C-alpha positions in Angstrom: -22.9 68.1 -42.6 -20.7 70.7 -40.9 -20.2 70.0 -37.0 -21.9 73.4 -36.1 -25.0 72.5 -38.2 -25.1 69.1 -36.5 -25.0 70.5 -33.2 -27.8 72.9 -34.1 -30.0 70.3 -35.4 -29.4 68.1 -32.3 -30.2 71.2 -30.1 -33.7 71.5 -31.9 -34.6 67.8 -31.5 -33.6 67.2 -27.9 -36.8 68.7 -26.3 -38.9 66.5 -28.5 -36.7 63.4 -27.9 -37.0 64.1 -24.1 -40.8 64.7 -24.3 -41.6 61.3 -25.9 -41.0 59.0 -22.9 -42.7 61.7 -20.5 -45.9 61.7 -22.7 -45.8 57.9 -22.9 -45.4 57.5 -19.2 -48.3 60.0 -18.5 -50.5 57.8 -21.0 -50.9 60.8 -23.4 -53.5 60.2 -25.9 -52.3 58.6 -29.2 -53.6 60.2 -32.4 -56.3 58.0 -34.2 -55.0 55.4 -36.6 -56.4 55.1 -40.0 -56.6 51.4 -40.4 -60.4 51.5 -40.3 -61.8 52.7 -43.4 -65.4 53.1 -44.3 -67.4 53.6 -47.3 -69.6 56.7 -47.8 -72.6 54.8 -46.5 -70.9 53.9 -43.2 -70.1 50.3 -44.1 -66.6 49.0 -43.2 -64.1 48.3 -45.8 -62.1 45.2 -45.2 -58.3 45.7 -45.2 -56.7 43.7 -47.9 -53.3 43.7 -46.1 -54.4 42.6 -42.7 -51.9 39.5 -42.8 -48.9 42.0 -43.0 -50.2 43.6 -39.7 -49.0 42.7 -36.1 -49.9 39.0 -35.3 -51.0 39.0 -31.6 -52.0 35.2 -31.1 -53.5 32.1 -32.4 -56.1 29.9 -30.3 -57.2 26.5 -31.3 -60.8 25.4 -30.8 -61.5 28.3 -28.4 -65.2 28.7 -27.3 -66.7 31.0 -24.9 -69.8 29.0 -23.9 -70.1 25.7 -22.1 -72.0 24.1 -25.1 -70.2 25.4 -28.3 -71.6 24.1 -31.5 -69.8 21.1 -32.8 -67.9 21.9 -36.1 -66.4 18.3 -36.6 -62.9 19.8 -37.3 -60.3 21.8 -35.6 -60.5 25.8 -36.1 -57.6 28.2 -35.5 -58.4 31.8 -34.6 -55.6 34.1 -35.7 -55.6 37.7 -34.3 -54.0 40.7 -36.2 -54.0 44.3 -35.2 -52.9 47.3 -37.2 -49.4 48.5 -36.8 -50.1 51.9 -35.6 -52.5 50.9 -32.9 -49.9 48.2 -31.6 -47.3 51.1 -31.4 -49.8 53.3 -29.4 -50.7 50.2 -27.2 -47.1 49.4 -26.4 -46.6 53.1 -25.4 -49.8 53.4 -23.1 -51.3 50.0 -22.4 -54.6 51.3 -24.0 -56.1 50.6 -27.6 -56.4 54.0 -29.3 -59.3 55.2 -31.2 -59.1 53.8 -34.9 -57.8 50.3 -33.6 -58.8 47.6 -35.9 -58.4 43.8 -35.0 -59.0 41.0 -37.5 -59.9 37.6 -36.2 -59.1 35.0 -38.9 -60.6 31.5 -38.7 -58.7 28.9 -40.4 -59.5 25.2 -40.8 -57.1 23.0 -38.9 -55.8 19.7 -40.4 -54.0 16.8 -38.9 -53.1 14.7 -41.9 -50.4 16.3 -44.3 -46.7 16.1 -45.0 -44.9 14.4 -42.2 -47.3 15.4 -39.6 -48.2 12.5 -37.3 -49.8 14.2 -34.3 -51.5 17.4 -33.6 -52.9 20.2 -35.8 -51.7 22.8 -38.1 -53.4 25.4 -40.2 -54.7 24.6 -43.7 -55.0 27.2 -46.4 -58.7 27.5 -46.0 -60.1 30.6 -44.4 -63.4 29.8 -42.6 -64.3 33.4 -41.7 -63.1 36.8 -40.9 -64.4 39.3 -38.3 -63.3 42.8 -37.5 -63.5 44.5 -34.1 -63.0 48.4 -34.7 -62.6 51.1 -32.2 -64.4 54.4 -33.2 -65.7 56.4 -30.2 -67.5 58.8 -32.5 -69.2 56.1 -34.6 -70.2 53.4 -32.0 -72.0 53.4 -28.8 -69.5 51.9 -26.4 -66.8 52.9 -28.7 -66.5 49.5 -30.6 -68.1 47.8 -33.5 -68.1 44.3 -34.9 -68.3 43.2 -38.4 -68.5 39.9 -40.2 -66.4 40.1 -43.4 -67.0 38.6 -46.7 -64.1 38.9 -48.9 -63.4 42.5 -49.9 -67.1 43.3 -49.6 -68.1 46.5 -47.5 -69.6 45.1 -44.3 -72.5 46.3 -42.2 -71.8 46.6 -38.5 -73.2 43.7 -36.3 -76.2 45.1 -34.3 -75.6 46.1 -30.8 -77.9 43.5 -29.5 -75.5 40.8 -30.4 -73.9 39.0 -27.7 -70.4 39.8 -28.9 -70.8 43.4 -27.3 -72.0 42.3 -23.9 -69.4 39.5 -23.8 -66.4 41.8 -24.6 -67.7 44.4 -22.0 -68.0 41.7 -19.3 -64.8 39.7 -20.0 -62.4 41.9 -21.9 -59.3 42.5 -20.0 -58.3 45.8 -21.8 -60.8 48.2 -23.4 -63.3 45.5 -23.9 -60.8 43.4 -25.9 -59.5 40.0 -25.1 -56.1 41.0 -24.6 -55.8 38.3 -21.9 -55.4 35.8 -24.8 -52.5 37.7 -26.5 -49.4 37.0 -24.5 -47.1 39.8 -25.6 -49.9 42.3 -25.4 -51.0 41.0 -21.8 -47.5 41.7 -20.6 -47.5 45.1 -21.9 -51.0 45.9 -20.3 -49.8 44.3 -17.0 -46.8 46.6 -16.9 -48.9 49.5 -17.8 -51.5 48.7 -15.1 -54.2 48.5 -17.5 -55.0 44.7 -17.4 -58.2 43.6 -15.6 -58.2 40.1 -14.2 -60.9 38.5 -16.3 
């Protein structure tokens, strides 16, 4: 490219490049993501590629009540979020409309290969759940789904305890961001982290 053309191209892009950090600092609304897809009848279509999304954290045997049901084995909870929502969250400290979290429950094992202590994740997926932000679709802005393979899923009724629990204890936009170390730091810097 000729030098005079490069200068003209750069001159056209400078206002846009300068505006991006300003918009992020002002908390400009991010465009909705398209990770959450729905069938014509309103059921949620599970994303087949969620394991390629951004991995937020993994918990081991976490429970939100004093007397959790005994499972007799270790369970890992892996949390993934769609890449576009993660990018928007890093810029603003808020999860944008269209955000999809996937909670993957995997069986833990302690016997295998050279392991002599502790737990590792086995290959068995015990369950999948989705937490979807869609302010036009859901009262309160979020819906929960229990996923069963690639089958379209019905939204869990709003009367389920997961909604009230997330509203009472979610650190950012009713999500458990307090358990995702990197996201927690982003929210703390952005001033959006609640102490819960």
